[in-house]
N, C-alpha and C positions, 0 to 999 in steps of 0.2 A: 610440466609444472609438478613440483613435488607434492606428495600426498601429506607429508608431515613437516611443514616448514618450521624453522626455528621460532617464528613469531607465535606459533601455537603453544610453545612451552618446551622445556628441555626433556621432559619425560611424561609418560602417561600417568594420570592421577589414579591412585589406588582408591579403595572404598572409603578410606578415611581422609583423603586428601582434597576432596572437592572444595572445601571451604578455603583452602590455601591457594586456590587458583587466583592470580591477580586479575582484578576487574578493571576495565577502562573507567577512569574516574576514581574517586576516593570516597571514604565514608564507611561507617560501620553498619549502614542499613542496606547493603547491597547483596544480602544473602541470595535472594532469587536470581539476581543477575549473575552472580558467581556460579550458581548451580546450573543455569542455562548454558553459560560459556564452558563450564567443565564438561557438560554432556556433549557439546559440539566441537570442542577444541581439537580432538584427534581424528576427526572425520576427514576423509579425502575430499579434495575440492573437485568433485565430480557431479555432473548432472544426474539427478535421480538417486543420489546416495541415500541409503537407509539411515533413519534417525533412531536413536536409542528408545525414545518414547514419543512416537508421532501422535498428534491430536487429529490431524487431517491427512488423508491419503488420497491422492488423485491418480487414476490409472486410465490411460488411453482416451482422454477427454479431447474431443474435437468439436469445433463450432464453425460452420461455414455460412456465409451470406452470399448467395449466388455462387459466383466462381471464386470468391475471396475466402481464404481460410483465416479466420480471426484468431482461433486458438487451436493448438495441436500439442498437447502436453502428454508425453508418453508415461512419465512417472514422476511424482512429486510428493514429498513428505514434509509436513510442517511440525517442528519440534514443540512439544507441550511446554508451557511455562516460559517461553522465550519470546523475543521480539524479532520477527522476520521481516526484513525490508524487501519489497517487490519493486524492482526498478526496470527501466527500459525506455527506449525512445518513444515518442508519440506514435500511436498506432501499433504498439507492440502486442496488445491484447490483454493488458493488465486489468482494466475495468471489466472487460468481457469475462475474464476468468472470475473476478469477484461476483459478477452477476450469476454465473453458472453455479458457483459454490453456495450461494445464498438463495437460490430458487427464483431469482428474478428473470432468468432465462434457462432454457433447457438445451443440452448439447445434442449434436448429431450422433455421437458415439461416446462410450466410456462410462466409467463408474467413479464415484468419489464418496468418501465416508468420513464421519466424525465419530471418534471413539469406537470404531468398528461397525457403526450403524450407517447404512446407506442413506445418503441425502437425495438420491435420485427421485424425481417425480414429486418432491415435496414443494409446497408453496412457501413463499418467504416467511409467513407467520409461523408455519410449522417448523421451519429451520430455526427461527428465533426461539421457539419454545424449547428446542433441544439444547439451546445455549450458545448458538452462533449468531451474532448480530453484526451489523455493518453500519457505517456512515457513508455519505456520498460526497463526491467532489463538489457538486452544487448542492448546497444544504437543502434539506427537505422540511425545515421548520414551517409550521402552519402559521402564516403571517397574521391572520385575523383571530388567532387565539392568543391568550396571554402566555407568558413564559411558564407559569405554573400549570396551565391547562396542557401545554405541550408536554411537560414532564409527566403528568398523570396518564397521558396516552401510552407511555412506555411501560406502565405496570402490567404484569401478567395476571391472567385468571381473575379478572375483576367481576365480582358477583353482580354488580349493578348493570353490567352490559346485557344481561338476560332480560328479555322484555317483561316477563312476569315478576322477576325479582326487583326490577326497577320500580314497580308499583308498591313494594314493601320496603321502605327505607331502613327498617330495623335489620334487614338481612345484609346490608352493605355499608352502613354508616361507619362501623368500627373499622372495616377494612379501608374505607376511603380516608379515614383519619390517619391510619398507619401509613398509607401510601403518600399522603400529603406531608407527613413528618419526614418520611424517607426522601421525598423530593426536595424538601427544604434543606436537609443535610447535604444533598448533592449540590444544590445551588450555592450553598455557603462554600463548599469545597471548590467550586469552579468560579467563585467570586461573582455570582449572578443573583444572589439573594435580594439585592436592592432592586432588581429588575423583575421580580416575580409577578407583579401586576401589570407590567408593560406588555404591549402587543409585541409578538416576536418579530413582526415586520419592521419595527423601528430599531432593532439591534444592528450593530455593526457586523461586518462580515466575520470578523474574528469571534465576536460574541455568539453569533449563530453556530459557528463551529464548536464552541464550548457547549452551547445548549444541546447540540445534536449528540455530542459525546456523553454529556450528563444524562440525556434521555435514554441513550442506549444502555446505560448502567442500571436503569430502573428495572430491567428484566433479569438482573443478576447473571450476566453471561459468563461463559467460560472461555469463549473465543471472541475477540473483538477485531473486526476488519475495518480499517480506516483508509478511505480512498482520498489521497492527497489532503491530509488534515491541515497542512500548512499553506495550501494554495489560497492566494488572495488575502492572507492574514497580515495585519499590521505588524511590523517587526517588534513593536512593543509587546505584542501578545504571543509571539512565536515561542519565547522561552517558557512562558506559562503553559502553552500547549505541549511543549516537549516534556516538561515536568509531569504533566498529567498522563502522558503516554507511558513514561517510565513507571509511574505509580501503578498503572494497570498490571505491569509485570510483578511489581512488589506485592500486589494483592493476589498473585497466583494465576492471573489470566494469561492466555496465549494471545499475542498481538501480531497481526499481519497488517502492514501498511504500505501503501503506494506513495512514493515520493520521488521528486526529481532533484532535490537539493542534496548533493552528495555529502556536504558537511553535516546535514541532519542525519543522513543514513549512517555515516560513520559514528556519529555521536550516540545514537540510541540502539542500533541494531546489534543483535547477537549473531545473526546469520543473514545473508543477502541472496536473493534469487533474482536472476537477470533474464528478462524476456526480450525477444526480438522476432518480429514477423510471426507472432503467435506461438513460438517455441521457447522453451527454457534452454538458454545457451550456456549458462554458468551458474554455479552455486559456490558459496564459501563464506568465510568471515569477511567483514567489511574491508580489512586490509588486503585481502587477496584480489578484490575486484579490479582495482586499478592495474594489477599486474597481468590481467587476463587479456590476451590478444583478441579473442572473440568479442569481448565486451567493448574494447576500444574500437574495433572495426564496426560494431553495430551502431555506435554513437557517431563515429567520424567517417565511416565508409571504409571498405576493405583496402582501397588504394589511396588513402588520405595522405600517406607519406611517400608515394611513388612519384618520380618526376614525370612530367608530361612528355609524350612523344611529340615529334614535329607536327604530325597530323592533328593531334589533340590541341596543341598550342595554336595552330592556324585556325581551328574551329572556334576556340574560345575567343580569339582576337576578332574573328569575323562576326560572332554573335555580339560582342561588345560594341563593334563599329555600327552594327545594325541598330542596336538599342540607342546609341547616341544619336544616330541619324533620325530615328523616330521622334526622339525628344526634341531635336532642334529643327526638324522639318527639312533635313538635308539629305541628299542622295548618298546612300551607303557606299556606292561605287566611288564617289568623289573622295570620301574619307579614306577608303582602302587604297585608292591610287596615290594618295599623299604619303602613304607609309612605304618606306624603302623595302624592296623585296629582293635582296641579294641572293645569289645562288647559295643554297644551303647544302650542308653535308650532314650525314647522320651523326648524332651526338650520343 
């Protein structure tokens, strides 16, 4: 696979040419998207390739559960200011990697850092205070709190959380008012302002996804990690969510998201990382992934396009006959005896 395919551009961009790099899509408000793609466009499509300005760096991180290795990442860098898609078949280790990077789990070996500062041994709230926040595939909205109360939980360094300060309203009322105003601005942005007094438990699945993303922004993060933000979302809300994810990049944030829908990945990603069996097996721009044999094999099987041997065909037919016999209460031998069995030759 070539390191610099024609799809990446005819020449390397000079210092003054970043803005001229064509972006996927159109519009005059895609400066951050162009900058991210300009930084990544001439990189080789290699696992562990160094990025011009990495926000997160992972080295030798492994996580095992008994005899199963869930994650084994030798080296991975996430480019600052871009949208990185993390894809792979079910069980590839994507969510486990998210858990490790954000303090919800600890690895067996390895180091990982944000802006050069190690995130090892930090708890989730400490990681969030440094500017790295995440959402979950199964939303974590507190159903018996209102939408506004859920939002206020995301604010950092609230003075009223201290026991003694809580007894002195004058020390935290001004901050509480500012947090409430900020929360309302975010709810208006995510079209949830009419729901501010509703319990989070009565929101639809898509609205909960929006609430979780809005709540994450209450902490003014620099890196936002989204675990399957489109999963279970009504198609009517999908485009809205996609727009919000793109806006995070336009505001200068680094976005990492897990997704299975390749149309979504191609639409919003500047770079794609592919995992399988806990390892990173490919990296590159979205257009490169469908060309990568390792990626196709990971999703479809290494021998998905190889013809069956005679022995494999006989085994498949025997298994099918047995399944039919179980369903119909018939003897599998009777079914198999009805099938002609001519003398075969190697094919």
